[in-house]
C-alpha positions, 0 to 999 in steps of 0.5 A: 419521409421528407415532404408528405404531400404537395399542396396548393392554395389559390387564393382571391387578390385583394387590394391592401385596404380590402380587410375582408377575410376571403376563403381561398378559392382552392386549397388542396394538399391539406393532408398528409400524402393527399398528392403524392406526386406533382402531375396530380396538381396540374388538373386541379390548377389548370384554370389558374396556373400553368404548370410546365414540365420544367415546374413539375420536374422542380418540385419533384426535386425539392421533395427529393432534396427535402431533409428528414423530419425532426423527432419534433416534426415528427411528434407534432404530426402524430397529434393530428392523426385521425383528426379530419375537418 
């Protein structure tokens, strides 16, 4: 099974002494199979990042090379089934 979703988060850059806990500006790919291919990241991230074809190809290659989940990882993932925020 390997990686089950692509994800992205966009955070507000803060000074080192700024201790506020600011929420992410964008956080996608938080559920299994939410983003099935790298191209689906392009539009949501367009205001924040330029994802070129080289990067999309690298993301796809990384997913293809990902090892299968271990038994412990499969068990842990099963604990959250059906839970949504």
